[in-house]
N, C-alpha and C positions, 0 to 999 in steps of 0.2 A: 591402551589409549582409547578414548572414547571415539565411537563411530558417529556421534551427533556433532554436526558442525552447523553453525547458525549464520545465515546472512542477515544483515541489518540494512534495509533500504530506507534511508532517510529522505523525507521530502522537504518542502519549504521550512527553513529554520532548523529542523531537527538534524538534518544531515550533517551541517557543519558543527552543531552542538555535540553530537556524538563523537565526531572525528576529533574535536578539540580536547576531549577528555580521555582520549586513548593514545597509546603509542605501540608501535610494532613494526612488522614487515609490510612493505608496500608491494603490491603486484601490479604490474602494467601488462595487461593481456591484450592479445589481438584475436578475435573470434572470426568464425566464418561470416559474421554479421557486422564486422567492423570493431572499433574500440568501444569499450564501455564509457559511460559518462565521465568517469574519473578512475584514477588508480584505486585499487581496493586495499584497505588497511586491514591486515590480519593481526588480531590481538587475542587475549584470553580474558574471559569473565567466568568466574565460579568454576574454573577448571575446564571450560569448554572453549574450543576454537571459535572465534567470532570474526566474520568478515564484514567490514563496514563500507558501504558505497553510498555516495551522495548522488541521488537521482538526477539532479539538475546540473551537476558538474561544478567545478570551481567558478566562484562568482555568480552562480545561478544563471548562466548564460543559455542553458537549454530549456526552451519552453516545452510544455507538455506534449506538443505535437512533434517536437524534434528530438525528444528523449529517446536514446537508442535502447528501447526495452529489450529487444531480442539479444543484443550484445551484453546488456546487463545481466540478464537471467542466465545466459549461456556461460558467461564468465564465472558466475557464482557456482554453476554446476561443475564446471571444469575444476574449481577449486575444492570440490568435494562437499559443498553445502547440501544438507539433507532438509533443513527447515529455514524458512524465511519469515522474519517479522518485519512488516512494512509499516511506514507511517505516512501520513499526508494531511495537509491542511484542507479543511472543508468549510463551506458555507452551510448554514442551517436552514432547513425547509419547514421546521416545526418549532412552535414556541418553546416546547419543553427541552430542546437541545440548545443549550445556551452557550454563548461565547465563553471559552476557557474550559468547557467540558471535554472529556474524552469519551470516545465511542468505540467499542469492540464490535466492529461491523459484522453483520451476518449475511447480507445479501447485496446484490449488485444489479443495476440496470445499465447496460452498455449502450451509450449513444455516441460513440466515437465512429468516425468513418474515414480518416486519413492515415490510419496506422496499420502496419503489418501485424496481423493478429495470430500468426502461427510460424513455427519453425519449418514446417514441413510443406514446402512448396512443390515438391516432386512426388508426393504420396498423399493418399487420403487417410488422414489421421483424425479421429473424432473422440476427443476426451469427454468424460462425464463432467458437467459443470452445474448440476442441480444445486449442490451445496459448494459454493466457491471457496469457502475457508475451511481449513482442516478441523475435523471434529475431535481431534486429540489435542492439537496445539492450542486452539481457541479456547477450550475450557481452562487450560492452565493459565492463560492470560487473564481470563475472567476472574479466576481465583486470586491472582496477584492484584487485579484491580479492586476486588472487594476489600482486601486487606489495606490497600493504600487509601481507598475512600473512607474506611473507618477510622484512619489515623489523622487524615487531613480534611480541611474544608474543601472537598473536591467531589464532583459528580462524575462517575464513570458509568456510562450507559452500557448495558449488557446486550443490546442489539440495535440495529439501524440499517436501513436500506440506503446504499450509496449509488447515486446516479452519476455515472462518468460521462462528462460531455467533452467535445472535442476542444473547445477553446481556440486560441488563447483568450478571446473576449469573453466576458461574463454574460449571463443570460439576460434577455429582455424580461420585463416584468410579466408579459403574457407567458413566456416560456416557463418562468419560475412558478407561476400559479399552476401551469399545466403539469409540471413535475410533481407538485404536491398532489394533484389529482391522480397521478400514476401510482402514488404510494411511496414515493421516495422521501426519505428523511434528511438526507445530506446531499450535497453537490460538490464534486471535485473533478479533476482533470487527469489523474494519473494512475488509477488502480487498474485500468484496462489499456492495453492488453496484458499488463503485467501479470495479473492473477492467472489468466489463461496460459500464458507462457510458462509460469511456475508449474502449473498442472502438467503441461506437456513435458516438462523437465523432471517430472515425478519428485517435486519438492513440496513439502508441506508449507502452506502459506497462510498467514493471518495478518490482519490489518488493524492498526490503531489510528483513528481519525481524530484530528485536533480541530475543534470548532473555533474559528476565528471571528465570525460574524454571522448575522442573518442575511440570507440571500435577499434579493430585491423584492420578493413578494411582500416583505414586511417594510412598510414605509417608516422612515424616521418620524418621531413625534414632533409635532409642531409646537412652538413655544406656548407653555401654559396648558398643553393637552396631555392627558395621561397616555403612557406608552401603549396601553391596551386598545386605544382608539386610533392608532397610527396606521391602520390598514385601510383607511378610507380611500376612495377613488382618486381624490385629488393628490398628486405627488407633492411631497414636501422636499424642498432643496436642502441638502446637508452640505456642511462645510467640508470639502474634499480633504483638506489638509488635516482637519480634526478627525475625520473618519479614518484616514490612513494611520494616523498616530494611534487611534484606539485599536485598530486591527493589529498593528505591529505589537502593541502591549499585550493583546490577547494571545497572539502567537507565541511570544516570549514565555508568558505564563504557562500556556498549554505545553510548550516544548519542554520546559522544566519538569512538569508532572509526567509527560510521556517518557522522558529519559528515566525517571525513577521507576515508572511501570515497566519499561523494557528490561531494566536491570533486575527487578524482582522476578520477572518472568523467566529470564535466563537462570536465575538462581533455582527456581522451581524446576526448570528443564534439567538442570544438573542433577537434582535430587531424584528425578523420575525418568531417567533415561530408558528404562525398559519399556515404558508405556510408549514413549516417542518412537521406538523402533517399529511400531506397528500401525503407522499412519497410512490410511488408504491411498494417499497420493503416491506412495513410493512404488506402486505397481499400476499407475494410472494408464500406462500404454499396453498393458497386457492384452486387453480386448479392444483396444482403440485403433490398432493398425488394420484398416480394412483392405488396403491394397495387397495384391499378390506380391509377396516379399521377393519371390524369384525374379520379378519384373522391375523391381526398383533399381535404378542405376547403381552399380557398386560404389562409384565415386560419391554418391549421395549418402549411402550407408556409412561410408568412412567419414565423410565431412561432418555428419551429425552423430558420430560415434558416441560421444559422452551421453547423449540423450537416449539412444535406442539400441546400441550395439548388442545388449544382453538378450535381445529378442531375435537376433539373426544367427 
């Protein structure tokens, strides 16, 4: 039996889409950090165990600040997941990242402030995060993305910097322009602390971003004006209903493409399991526990056993 087990974390739109196309056993877990967003569906793709979790829960009731990130990642770890492919809708901060494009993100700027960002409240644990996405898993997704883009009228960007904001409100225009100056290419609300927690749980993690619209740095074109001149200082009022309809259409199209990309990625993973056994994240805690282990309360060691027991 394969030791590779894959967690699929679906964001806006894609979580329900993945779950609707799969059947299998459902797991209702309770972790030291409460219940996950939803029950976790266990199924098989390409001979590999796959565990599907909708990040925002049934009916999309959990906003990004209320999503139980620690419970979600801990539950996937308890179920034996070794690798996580996450997805999430994003706004574009660059002209070249167009609605309906997919992006295999390579960097993150974390601007969240109201979320618990670590499992280890009773110890000093400092994981390496210079490269937040797995250097083994991510290239496999890139390979799958290239094959998909070659066959379909689809753009898959091979890099992009994701700025994670707290939300749930969107940016002001001044903030959006500032984020561009910082070097961010995309903006979303869910990848942090999820990626940090996956590293603490020693799980390989990669992200597929689904571009739904341009963030508000880019003003809608006024009637009769070319889109390229739409960034003038005077704001142009857009029809909210029409804008929402367009965003939903973009999300549906991107979700379909992302679903295909995830399936192809899992097929590649099934073919190259030996490579996936050597992901750097799998021993991320080896040098990260700075506390004197003899002084960490035994109940805390046991409570977080699935994460770090092998180091005690």
